[in-house]
Structure formats: structure tokens, C-alpha cells
C-alpha positions as CSV (number, residue, x, y, z in Angstrom):
1,M,-62.0,-76.0,-28.4
2,T,-60.9,-79.4,-29.7
3,D,-61.0,-82.4,-27.4
4,L,-57.1,-82.6,-27.5
5,A,-56.9,-78.9,-26.7
6,H,-59.2,-79.4,-23.7
7,R,-57.2,-82.4,-22.5
8,L,-53.9,-80.4,-22.7
9,H,-55.4,-77.7,-20.5
10,H,-54.2,-77.8,-16.9
11,P,-57.5,-77.8,-14.8
12,L,-56.8,-76.0,-11.5
13,P,-58.3,-77.1,-8.2
14,E,-60.7,-74.9,-6.3
15,L,-58.4,-73.0,-3.9
16,V,-59.6,-71.6,-0.6
17,P,-57.1,-69.0,0.9
18,A,-55.5,-70.2,4.2
19,S,-56.9,-68.6,7.3
20,K,-53.4,-67.5,8.2
21,T,-50.1,-66.9,6.4
22,L,-46.6,-67.3,7.7
23,A,-46.4,-63.5,8.5
24,D,-49.6,-63.8,10.6
25,I,-47.7,-66.0,13.1
26,D,-46.8,-64.0,16.1
27,G,-43.1,-63.0,16.1
28,L,-42.5,-63.5,12.4
29,R,-42.2,-61.1,9.4
30,A,-41.9,-61.8,5.7
31,A,-41.2,-60.3,2.4
32,G,-40.9,-61.3,-1.3
33,V,-39.6,-59.1,-4.1
34,R,-38.6,-59.1,-7.8
35,A,-34.8,-59.3,-8.0
36,G,-34.6,-60.1,-11.8
37,I,-33.5,-63.7,-11.5
38,K,-36.4,-65.0,-13.4
39,A,-36.8,-64.0,-17.1
40,S,-40.6,-63.7,-16.4
41,G,-40.0,-60.8,-13.9
42,N,-42.0,-62.7,-11.3
43,P,-41.0,-62.4,-7.6
44,D,-37.8,-64.4,-6.9
45,V,-36.3,-63.5,-3.5
46,G,-38.0,-64.0,-0.2
47,L,-37.1,-63.5,3.4
48,L,-38.5,-64.7,6.8
49,V,-37.2,-63.0,9.9
50,A,-38.1,-63.8,13.5
51,N,-38.1,-61.1,16.2
52,G,-35.4,-63.1,18.1
53,L,-33.6,-66.4,17.9
54,V,-36.2,-69.2,17.5
55,D,-36.2,-73.0,17.4
56,V,-36.1,-74.5,13.9
57,A,-36.4,-78.1,12.8
58,A,-35.7,-79.2,9.2
59,V,-35.9,-82.2,6.9
60,F,-33.8,-82.3,3.7
61,T,-33.4,-84.2,0.4
62,Q,-31.8,-87.6,0.5
63,N,-30.3,-87.0,-3.0
64,R,-26.5,-87.4,-2.8
65,F,-26.2,-84.3,-5.1
66,A,-27.6,-82.2,-2.3
67,A,-27.5,-78.5,-3.4
68,A,-25.2,-75.9,-1.8
69,P,-28.1,-74.4,0.3
70,V,-28.9,-77.8,1.8
71,L,-25.3,-78.3,2.7
72,V,-25.1,-74.9,4.3
73,C,-28.3,-75.3,6.2
74,R,-27.1,-78.7,7.7
75,E,-23.9,-76.9,8.8
76,H,-25.7,-74.0,10.4
77,L,-28.3,-76.1,12.2
78,K,-25.6,-78.3,13.6
79,K,-23.5,-75.3,14.7
80,S,-26.5,-73.4,16.2
81,G,-28.1,-76.3,17.9
82,G,-31.3,-75.9,15.9
83,R,-31.7,-72.1,16.5
84,A,-32.2,-69.4,13.8
85,R,-33.2,-65.9,13.2
86,A,-34.0,-65.8,9.5
87,I,-34.5,-67.9,6.3
88,V,-33.6,-66.4,2.9
89,V,-34.8,-68.1,-0.3
90,N,-34.5,-67.5,-4.0
91,S,-36.3,-69.1,-6.9
92,G,-35.3,-69.3,-10.6
93,N,-31.9,-70.8,-9.7
94,A,-31.3,-73.9,-7.7
95,N,-27.6,-73.3,-6.9
96,A,-27.2,-77.1,-7.3
97,C,-24.2,-78.8,-8.9
98,T,-22.3,-75.6,-8.7
99,G,-19.2,-76.7,-6.8
100,D,-17.3,-74.6,-4.3
101,D,-18.5,-71.4,-5.8
102,G,-22.0,-72.4,-5.1
103,L,-21.2,-73.1,-1.4
104,Q,-19.6,-69.7,-1.2
105,N,-22.5,-68.0,-2.7
106,A,-25.0,-69.7,-0.3
107,R,-22.8,-68.6,2.6
108,I,-22.7,-65.0,1.2
109,M,-26.5,-65.0,1.2
110,C,-26.6,-66.0,4.8
111,A,-23.9,-63.5,5.8
112,D,-25.7,-60.6,4.0
113,V,-28.9,-61.4,5.9
114,A,-27.1,-61.8,9.2
115,K,-25.5,-58.4,8.8
116,L,-28.9,-56.8,8.1
117,V,-30.8,-58.6,10.9
118,G,-27.9,-58.4,13.4
119,C,-27.1,-62.0,14.1
120,A,-24.4,-64.6,13.5
121,P,-24.4,-66.1,10.0
122,E,-25.0,-69.6,11.4
123,H,-28.4,-68.2,12.6
124,V,-29.5,-67.8,9.0
125,L,-30.8,-70.6,6.8
126,V,-31.0,-70.5,3.0
127,A,-33.0,-72.3,0.3
128,S,-32.9,-72.1,-3.5
129,T,-35.0,-73.6,-6.2
130,G,-35.0,-73.5,-10.1
131,V,-32.6,-74.4,-12.8
132,I,-29.7,-76.7,-11.8
133,G,-26.1,-76.2,-12.7
134,V,-26.2,-72.4,-13.3
135,P,-24.2,-70.0,-11.1
136,L,-26.3,-67.7,-8.9
137,P,-26.6,-64.1,-10.2
138,M,-25.2,-62.8,-7.0
139,A,-25.5,-59.1,-7.7
140,K,-29.2,-59.5,-8.3
141,I,-29.6,-61.8,-5.3
142,R,-27.7,-59.5,-2.9
143,A,-29.8,-56.4,-4.1
144,G,-32.9,-58.6,-3.6
145,I,-31.9,-59.4,-0.1
146,I,-31.6,-55.7,0.8
147,E,-34.9,-54.9,-0.8
148,S,-36.6,-57.9,1.0
149,F,-35.2,-56.7,4.3
150,Q,-36.5,-53.2,3.7
151,S,-40.0,-54.7,2.8
152,L,-40.3,-56.9,5.9
153,D,-43.8,-56.8,7.5
154,A,-46.3,-58.8,9.4
155,G,-49.7,-59.8,8.1
156,E,-51.4,-61.4,5.1
157,R,-49.9,-59.2,2.4
158,A,-46.4,-59.9,3.5
159,G,-47.0,-63.6,3.9
160,R,-48.4,-63.9,0.4
161,A,-45.5,-61.8,-1.0
162,F,-43.1,-64.4,0.4
163,L,-45.2,-67.3,-1.0
164,S,-45.1,-65.7,-4.6
165,A,-41.3,-65.4,-4.4
166,I,-40.7,-69.2,-3.9
167,Q,-42.7,-70.5,-6.9
168,T,-41.2,-71.8,-10.1
169,T,-43.4,-74.0,-12.4
170,D,-46.2,-74.0,-9.9
171,A,-49.6,-73.5,-11.5
172,Y,-51.0,-72.0,-8.3
173,P,-50.0,-70.8,-4.8
174,K,-49.9,-73.5,-2.1
175,E,-50.7,-72.6,1.5
176,A,-52.5,-74.1,4.5
177,A,-53.1,-73.3,8.1
178,E,-54.7,-74.7,11.3
179,V,-55.9,-72.4,14.1
180,A,-56.3,-73.4,17.7
181,D,-57.6,-71.3,20.6
182,D,-54.4,-69.4,21.3
183,W,-51.9,-70.6,18.7
184,S,-51.7,-71.4,15.0
185,V,-49.7,-73.4,12.4
186,A,-49.3,-71.9,9.0
187,G,-47.3,-73.2,6.0
188,V,-46.5,-72.6,2.3
189,C,-44.7,-74.7,-0.2
190,K,-43.7,-74.9,-3.8
191,G,-43.4,-78.0,-6.0
192,A,-44.9,-79.5,-9.1
193,G,-42.3,-81.6,-11.0
194,M,-39.4,-83.8,-9.8
195,I,-41.6,-85.2,-7.1
196,A,-40.8,-88.5,-5.3
197,P,-41.1,-89.7,-1.8
198,N,-38.2,-89.0,0.7
199,M,-38.6,-86.2,0.2
200,A,-41.1,-84.8,-2.3
201,T,-39.3,-82.3,-4.4
202,M,-40.2,-79.0,-3.0
203,L,-39.5,-76.2,-0.6
204,A,-41.8,-75.9,2.4
205,F,-41.9,-73.4,5.2
206,L,-44.0,-73.8,8.2
207,A,-44.3,-71.7,11.4
208,T,-46.1,-71.9,14.7
209,D,-46.6,-69.8,17.7
210,A,-47.6,-72.8,19.8
211,P,-45.4,-73.3,23.0
212,V,-43.8,-76.5,21.7
213,N,-40.9,-78.1,23.5
214,A,-37.8,-77.4,21.4
215,C,-36.4,-80.9,22.2
216,N,-39.3,-82.5,20.5
217,L,-39.6,-80.2,17.5
218,Q,-37.5,-82.3,15.1
219,A,-39.2,-85.5,15.9
220,L,-42.6,-83.9,15.5
221,L,-41.7,-82.5,12.1
222,A,-40.1,-85.8,10.9
223,A,-43.3,-87.7,11.8
224,A,-45.5,-85.2,10.1
225,A,-43.3,-85.4,7.0
226,T,-43.5,-89.2,6.9
227,A,-47.3,-89.0,6.4
228,S,-47.3,-86.1,4.0
229,F,-44.3,-84.8,2.0
230,N,-42.5,-88.1,2.2
231,A,-45.7,-89.8,0.8
232,V,-46.0,-87.8,-2.4
233,H,-45.2,-89.1,-5.8
234,V,-45.4,-87.5,-9.2
235,D,-42.5,-88.7,-11.3
236,S,-40.1,-90.8,-9.1
237,H,-37.4,-88.1,-9.4
238,A,-36.3,-86.7,-6.1
239,S,-34.3,-83.5,-6.5
240,T,-31.2,-81.8,-5.1
241,N,-32.9,-79.0,-3.1
242,D,-35.8,-80.5,-1.1
243,S,-36.1,-78.5,2.2
244,L,-38.8,-78.5,4.8
245,F,-38.5,-76.0,7.7
246,L,-40.5,-75.6,10.8
247,I,-40.1,-72.3,12.9
248,A,-41.4,-72.2,16.5
249,T,-41.5,-68.6,17.6
250,R,-42.7,-69.5,21.1
251,G,-40.7,-72.6,21.9
252,E,-40.9,-73.7,25.5
253,S,-40.0,-76.6,27.7
254,G,-41.7,-78.2,30.6
255,H,-45.3,-79.3,31.4
256,R,-47.1,-76.6,29.4
257,A,-45.3,-77.5,26.2
258,H,-45.9,-81.2,26.8
259,G,-49.7,-80.6,27.2
260,V,-49.8,-78.6,23.9
261,E,-48.0,-81.1,21.8
262,P,-50.7,-83.7,21.0
263,G,-53.0,-81.1,19.6
264,F,-50.1,-79.3,18.0
265,F,-49.0,-82.4,16.2
266,L,-52.4,-83.1,14.7
267,A,-52.5,-79.5,13.5
268,L,-49.1,-79.8,12.0
269,E,-49.8,-83.1,10.3
270,R,-53.1,-81.7,8.8
271,T,-51.2,-78.6,7.5
272,C,-48.5,-80.8,5.9
273,R,-51.0,-83.2,4.3
274,R,-52.9,-80.3,2.7
275,L,-49.7,-78.9,1.3
276,A,-48.6,-82.3,0.1
277,W,-52.0,-82.8,-1.6
278,L,-51.6,-79.4,-3.4
279,I,-48.1,-80.5,-4.6
280,A,-49.5,-83.8,-6.0
281,R,-52.5,-82.0,-7.5
282,D,-50.2,-79.6,-9.3
283,G,-48.2,-82.3,-10.8
284,E,-47.5,-80.4,-14.0
285,G,-50.7,-81.3,-15.8
286,A,-52.3,-83.4,-13.2
287,T,-56.1,-83.5,-13.1
288,K,-56.5,-85.4,-9.8
289,V,-54.7,-86.8,-6.7
290,T,-55.0,-90.6,-6.0
291,T,-54.5,-91.9,-2.5
292,I,-53.0,-95.4,-2.9
293,K,-53.7,-97.2,0.3
294,V,-52.2,-100.6,1.0
295,S,-53.3,-102.8,3.9
296,G,-52.7,-106.4,5.1
297,A,-48.9,-106.3,4.2
298,S,-46.3,-108.0,6.2
299,S,-45.2,-104.7,7.8
300,H,-45.8,-101.0,7.6
301,E,-42.5,-100.6,5.7
302,A,-43.6,-103.2,3.2
303,A,-47.0,-101.6,2.7
304,Q,-45.4,-98.2,2.0
305,A,-43.0,-99.8,-0.5
306,I,-45.9,-101.6,-2.3
307,A,-47.9,-98.4,-2.5
308,R,-44.9,-96.6,-3.9
309,R,-44.4,-99.4,-6.5
310,V,-48.0,-98.9,-7.7
311,A,-47.7,-95.1,-7.8
312,E,-44.5,-95.4,-9.9
313,S,-46.3,-97.2,-12.7
314,A,-46.9,-95.1,-15.8
315,L,-49.6,-97.5,-16.9
316,V,-51.4,-97.1,-13.5
317,R,-51.2,-93.3,-13.7
318,T,-52.4,-93.1,-17.2
319,A,-55.4,-95.2,-16.3
320,L,-56.1,-92.8,-13.5
321,F,-55.9,-89.9,-16.0
322,G,-58.4,-91.7,-18.3
323,N,-60.8,-92.5,-15.4
324,D,-60.3,-96.2,-16.3
325,P,-60.9,-98.7,-13.5
326,N,-58.2,-100.9,-15.0
327,W,-57.8,-103.4,-12.2
328,G,-55.3,-105.4,-14.3
329,R,-52.8,-102.6,-14.2
330,F,-53.4,-102.1,-10.4
331,V,-53.1,-105.7,-9.2
332,S,-50.4,-106.8,-11.6
333,Q,-48.2,-104.0,-10.2
334,V,-48.7,-105.3,-6.7
335,G,-47.4,-108.6,-8.0
336,N,-44.2,-106.8,-9.1
337,A,-43.4,-105.7,-5.6
338,K,-40.7,-107.8,-3.9
339,E,-42.3,-107.1,-0.6
340,V,-45.3,-109.2,-1.5
341,A,-44.9,-112.9,-0.7
342,S,-48.4,-114.0,-1.8
343,V,-51.3,-112.3,-3.7
344,A,-53.8,-114.9,-2.6
345,G,-56.8,-113.1,-1.3
346,L,-55.9,-109.7,-2.8
347,R,-58.7,-107.3,-3.1
348,C,-58.8,-104.0,-5.1
349,R,-61.2,-101.3,-4.6
350,V,-61.5,-98.0,-6.6
351,Q,-63.6,-95.2,-5.1
352,G,-65.1,-97.8,-2.8
353,I,-66.1,-100.1,-5.7
354,T,-64.6,-103.6,-5.5
355,V,-63.2,-104.5,-8.9
356,F,-61.1,-107.5,-8.1
357,E,-61.1,-110.2,-5.3
358,N,-60.7,-113.9,-5.0
359,D,-58.1,-114.0,-7.8
360,S,-60.7,-112.7,-10.4
361,P,-62.3,-109.5,-11.5
362,T,-65.7,-108.7,-10.0
363,T,-68.9,-107.9,-11.9
364,F,-69.1,-104.1,-11.6
365,D,-70.6,-101.2,-13.5
366,R,-67.6,-99.9,-15.5
367,A,-69.3,-96.7,-16.5
368,A,-70.3,-95.9,-13.0
369,A,-66.8,-96.7,-11.8
370,S,-65.3,-94.4,-14.5
371,Q,-67.6,-91.6,-13.4
372,A,-66.7,-92.1,-9.8
373,M,-63.0,-91.7,-10.7
374,A,-63.7,-88.4,-12.6
375,K,-62.9,-86.5,-9.3
376,E,-60.1,-84.5,-7.9
377,D,-59.7,-87.0,-5.1
378,V,-59.5,-90.7,-5.9
379,L,-59.0,-93.6,-3.5
380,L,-57.3,-96.8,-4.7
381,E,-57.3,-99.5,-2.0
382,L,-55.2,-102.7,-2.2
383,E,-55.8,-105.2,0.5
384,L,-53.4,-108.1,1.1
385,T,-53.6,-110.9,3.6
386,E,-50.1,-111.1,4.9
387,G,-50.2,-109.1,8.1
388,A,-51.2,-105.8,9.7
389,G,-48.9,-103.5,7.6
390,E,-50.5,-100.3,6.2
391,G,-49.0,-97.7,3.9
392,V,-50.2,-94.6,1.9
393,I,-48.9,-92.7,-1.1
394,L,-50.4,-89.7,-2.8
395,T,-49.8,-89.7,-6.6
396,S,-50.9,-87.5,-9.5
397,D,-52.3,-88.9,-12.7
398,L,-50.1,-88.8,-15.9
399,G,-51.5,-87.0,-18.9
400,Y,-50.6,-85.1,-22.0
401,R,-49.7,-81.9,-20.2
402,Y,-47.0,-83.5,-18.1
403,V,-44.9,-84.4,-21.2
404,E,-45.5,-80.9,-22.7
405,V,-44.3,-79.1,-19.7
406,N,-41.2,-81.2,-19.0
407,A,-40.1,-81.4,-22.6
408,E,-40.0,-77.7,-22.7
409,Y,-38.3,-77.2,-19.3
410,T,-34.5,-77.3,-19.1
411,S,-32.5,-78.4,-16.1
């Protein structure tokens, strides 16, 4: 294999199967089938169904071209007060920028599921991912919904069938779980390209059988998203379909729920962070994930903005791909951030190695630093002296494979 051919290869991370899938969560069944939407013939319609009405929280894209399924979900969650019975999803077609017909088709998907499950249409949520601006092949989708309903089951096989049905350009399946004594959190997601903070471009589905207070569910999910899915960067391009759902199959209120929530939030946040890392690591040709940590900024918001500014630099990300401790690219991009009033005292560390401080580069072993960067996880620390603000962004590196994949993919 030539060196160029080797560099074009997409090295995959070492994946450990999650200890639980969505369909292992008590009170939830799942399915995923091949409906013929994708030319590849891979699974493309998935269904999650709870045994009864459950509490659901959600976070959606901030793109003003929000896709039809996002608009319908917002309507349904408002009408139902955050209660749902099922989520239906298709991949291979985003149902975005499809006008009134797209909205009607998203509502038909919900109505079809509602009729099968035996609930009101507003108790069904919908998600789509794939090519933008193409009408949904409704005959295939409606047949896929029926087949999915007939295939619903609990357990690992059903959970992974659902996961396989939501993927598009993903190089590998993305799942995570946290298990406590008598409850669990499980989650899956898809996403590799069109990834930017607020939100990362993706679909994500999480479920828990923890007795969580329904009134707090949305706030807990939003907080977990801030430190995970909203802190992922691949290409600065947030999409039209980003959707994050959290299903609580045993939602409760009162003292018991309050006592569970601190531990539940930690488990939820860890699950979300693992899924977010897997998205950044996929990055359509990525070889690593770099955590860009900014401290000493004037505020937390400023620190997050500075970290995002560094992550958005193609020069920074190509240096990361080449295992190059190029402090000049790192610190000069900090200087480009309008949130920075002064760079006096700025310190830059890569993998714990100080490469810049006191307005000058340090004397460091460049070969050793480069070797330290040749890992799946890289830490880039940028320390200012303006305050106590801290921020973190996860970003993938930028290599040959990214251009190849996105030049060949149509929207």
C-alpha cells in the first residue's frame, strides 16, 4: 500500500459494544428494517415504541431551515405536554426543504404509527436523515412502518436493528450506556458530516428507566447536551434535521425522583459525551478527536466561543491530522477571537507539553510532542489570564479522506 493510499484509509476506533441497548430499557421495544429507501439496501426505517405514554424531552437544530420532522416534533411535544408513545425514523432521505408536502408526509408517518400503536398522532414523534430536498418515497416508508411494527421486540438484537436503521455515512455504529443498581441510561446516535455546535448534526435517541421527575427532564437533557452534542465540531455546518430525544419510561415526581436525579444526570452526561466523541471521531475521514480546552477567559461563554474559533480553523485541524505541534496556528487563532481582550500571559499545551508561554515558544522536543499527538484522543489546552471562564469543544482532525467523502456526496 502506498503512503497516500494508507492516509486515505479511514482508521476506525476500537469499539466496545454498549452494555445495554435502547430495547434493553424496561418498557421500550425497538425495530429496524429495510424499506428500500437507500440504494445500498441497508436498513432505513426504525421504530421505538413504549408500553404506554412516557415523558420525552428533546433538543433540536437551530438552523432556520429546520426540516419537516423537526417542525412536526415541536408541534406534537407542545400539544402533548412532552408525552409520547413512539418515535419513527427513516434514513436515506432528510425530508428537508420539501415544503408543505414534506410536512404532510411527516404527519402521515406519525399518523400511520399512531394507528398501529393505538394512540393519538401527537403522541408520535418523527425523525429523518439523509439527502436534502428530495420528496420522501412514501409508499416504501409506509410499508417499512408496518414491517417495523410487526418486528418490534425488546432486547439487544432489536436495539441494534434500530441503530442500524438510522445510519447514513457513518463508518461504524454509535452506542453508549451507563448502568446503575436498579436503572440504566442507553443511547444511540448517527452523525459524521455536517457537524457543528448547537447542535451537532445528528440524530440521537436516549432512554432511561430511572424514576426521573418529568418536570426536570428537559432541563437535564439540555444541560447534558451543552457539554456533549453542542460541544462537537467537524465542519462548522449545522444541518436541518438535528434531533436529540430522551425517553423516560418510568418518570415520577416527588422525593424519590429528586433523590435519583444527581446520579442520573452524571450517567446521562457520560452517555452523551461518549456518543458525541464517537461522532467527532467518525468525522468522515477523521483519525482522532481533539479536546480543545480554554481556561482563564472573561466568562464561560467567551471561553466556549474561543474554543469554537480554534476548532473551526482548517489550519489547526490539518496540523492535528499531521501530528504537528504547530503552536503558531493554535495561538494565532486565539488572537482572532473577538472575545479575547489580551493574549498577554497566554499558555498553550499539547498533550500536556507546554509549547508556548510568556509570548514565546518554549524549548520542547518536537518529535516527542508529535508522537504524543499520534493518538485517538488529543488534548489542546489554551490558558488565558482574563478571568475564570472555561470552555470545551471536541473536534475531529481534517485529512485527505474528508474531502474525498464530501466531494462524492450530494445534498
